[in-house]
MARLUM-444675 format. One record per residue (C-alpha): x, y, z; residue in three letters. Coordinates in steps of 0.001 Angstrom, whole numbers, padded with zeros to 6 digits, always signed. Example, Ala and Ser with C-alpha at 12.3 -4.5 7.8 and 13.67 -1.06 7.14 Angstrom:
! residues 2
+012300-004500+007800ALA
+013670-001060+007140SER
***
This chain:
! residues 209
+125048+238822+074608TRP
+124737+240607+071259LYS
+128380+239891+070463ILE
+127932+236237+071377GLU
+124815+235960+069215ALA
+126620+237572+066294ALA
+129515+235156+066653ALA
+127184+232174+066731ALA
+124935+233303+063876GLU
+127599+234633+061497ALA
+127519+233057+058046LYS
+130249+230453+058019GLU
+129493+228338+054963ALA
+132257+229972+052937GLY
+134762+230304+055745ASP
+138238+229037+055014SER
+140041+226223+056793ALA
+142724+228761+057725GLU
+140207+230736+059765LYS
+139255+227724+061847TRP
+142872+226631+062259LEU
+143608+230083+063647ALA
+140952+229427+066311ARG
+142407+226033+067202THR
+144773+225825+070198PRO
+148261+224492+069509ASP
+147499+221147+071137LEU
+147619+217591+069885GLU
+144466+216554+068022THR
+143401+213413+066117PRO
+144752+213218+062567LYS
+142341+213218+059648TYR
+142078+213691+055903GLU
+139311+215700+054243VAL
+137869+213342+051609VAL
+134856+215383+050454TYR
+133672+218993+050673GLU
+130026+219902+050210ASP
+129743+222319+047236PRO
+127460+224550+049302GLY
+129877+224640+052225GLY
+127455+223043+054695ALA
+129839+220260+055716PHE
+133015+218369+054954GLU
+133699+214662+055232VAL
+136792+213576+057160ARG
+138496+210215+057451ARG
+140037+210014+060921TYR
+142958+207802+061822ASN
+142580+205604+064889ALA
+143049+207382+068231TYR
+142185+206837+071891SER
+140148+208646+074514THR
+139446+208719+078216VAL
+135680+208881+078774GLU
+133230+209703+081531CYS
+129547+208819+081574GLY
+127262+205948+080677SER
+128004+204349+077292ALA
+124964+202051+077259ASP
+122550+204577+075805GLY
+120972+205432+079160ALA
+120138+209123+079638PRO
+123007+211070+081189GLN
+122052+212387+084615THR
+125356+213841+085830SER
+126464+217314+084929GLY
+129052+218220+082344GLY
+131223+219958+084925ASN
+131507+216773+086988ARG
+132523+214806+083903GLN
+135052+217444+082845PHE
+136798+217480+086211PHE
+136804+213673+086450ALA
+138551+213522+083076LEU
+140941+216326+084018ALA
+141876+214514+087236ASN
+142881+211472+085201TYR
+144874+213491+082625ILE
+146677+215561+085276PHE
+147728+212492+087259GLY
+145404+212849+090247LYS
+143274+209837+089295ALA
+145521+207408+087447ASN
+147575+204561+088876ALA
+150935+205945+087733LYS
+150126+209536+088749GLN
+151281+210381+085222GLU
+150674+213972+084123LYS
+149707+214154+080462MET
+149552+217111+078112ALA
+146150+218563+077287MET
+144735+217727+073878THR
+141810+218897+071792THR
+138867+218687+071149PRO
+136673+217752+074083VAL
+133971+215487+072652GLN
+130407+214926+073883THR
+128171+212193+072499ASP
+124671+213534+071889ALA
+122892+210227+072485ARG
+124516+209223+075779THR
+126043+212439+077075GLY
+129421+210696+077411VAL
+132252+213248+077502MET
+135719+212350+076203SER
+139224+213790+076271PHE
+141684+212754+073567ILE
+144603+210734+074912MET
+148182+211694+073932PRO
+149225+210145+070607SER
+151627+207679+072244LYS
+148484+205896+073461TYR
+146540+205918+070182TRP
+145337+202490+069073GLY
+144302+199451+071098ALA
+147827+198068+071514ASP
+149329+201384+072607ALA
+146401+202115+074917LEU
+147197+198962+076885ALA
+150291+200778+078194ALA
+148344+203810+079401ALA
+147925+204410+083146PRO
+144934+202582+084600VAL
+142309+204916+086099PRO
+142380+204983+089878SER
+139621+203191+091765GLU
+136575+205424+091889GLY
+137898+207772+089196ALA
+134692+207345+087216GLY
+136474+207239+083852VAL
+137467+204533+081374ARG
+139842+204277+078415LEU
+138610+203639+074873SER
+140395+202939+071577ALA
+138594+204556+068650ARG
+138973+202832+065262PRO
+139306+204691+061972GLU
+136069+206463+061148GLU
+134541+208609+058419THR
+132385+211485+059630VAL
+130644+214536+058227ALA
+131485+217713+060127VAL
+129982+221195+060345ALA
+132025+223935+062041THR
+130682+226978+063899PHE
+131792+229694+066298GLY
+130391+231148+069508GLY
+129576+229235+072656TYR
+128317+225678+072133ALA
+125089+226042+074097ARG
+122277+223510+073888GLY
+119938+225333+071510ALA
+122786+226362+069215SER
+124216+222839+069100VAL
+120782+221370+068396ASP
+120206+223811+065536ALA
+123628+223129+064021ARG
+123085+219381+064314THR
+119692+219564+062593ARG
+121180+221692+059822ALA
+124015+219197+059322LEU
+121673+216211+059099VAL
+119364+218108+056710ALA
+122313+218970+054457ALA
+123424+215341+054459LEU
+119906+214167+053612ASP
+119935+216523+050623ALA
+123336+215312+049411SER
+123787+212458+046932GLU
+127417+212044+048004ALA
+126837+210488+051426VAL
+124590+208212+053433GLU
+123967+208515+057178VAL
+123682+205054+058781PRO
+122622+206440+062184ASP
+121415+210028+062325ARG
+121300+209954+066143GLU
+125030+209167+066463ALA
+126048+212826+066544THR
+128932+214261+068507ARG
+129878+217749+069689LEU
+133558+218727+069510MET
+134810+221800+071396GLN
+138358+223012+070776TYR
+138797+225936+073165ASN
+139064+226468+076900ASP
+136092+228059+078716PRO
+137789+231447+078849PHE
+138124+231914+075074THR
+135868+234703+073793VAL
+132999+233594+071512PRO
+134354+235151+068304TRP
+137578+233138+068654LYS
+135972+229787+069392ARG
+135872+226673+067192ARG
+133120+224107+067660ASN
+131986+221244+065458GLU
+129151+218767+065205VAL
+129719+215463+063463SER
+127973+212237+062472VAL
+129355+209030+060895PRO
+128692+208740+057145VAL
+129388+206517+054177VAL
+130543+208054+050906LEU
+128345+206872+048044THR
+130246+208281+045082GLY
+127166+210173+043968GLY
+128811+213601+044108ALA
***
């Protein structure tokens, strides 16, 4: 527990991108460009290219009542071919995303299915699979990165710190401070000091840097 706490609480504001890349599995991940870095190291702003996901959970803003494990395995069944019409087995990707407002969990689809047109060719979820496909448009988000296990209290604290840093910045505006998302890059068996987690929220660059 002490090691986990140290990994989660370690000062990371000045950590290099190379450190976090070293903690990132060699799996396909959405492409992005860093368009702004906070001088204090509290966050960076990324412009993501369009990509696609398979999602599980209610997307209408209703509170999420089902557990994360159930969502994870429903998504895994689709990706591994057990719950899609073509029984197509797809490669794992990263990160696993969880929407803070709705609790919706998402896996990234393979890049051949990124974009609305390409996603139309993806295998349809089997009846009763409990998942749906979604094409994500380009988006600009502010991101804060941290290590350790992404437990509830830790994620909440990191999210509050990110929003506070954005509020103090003249470089960005936050249209919806509740639209935060957790991104987890590692499998459950990765030790806490080798884990990469992120919290993000959509932003608009103001040019006030």
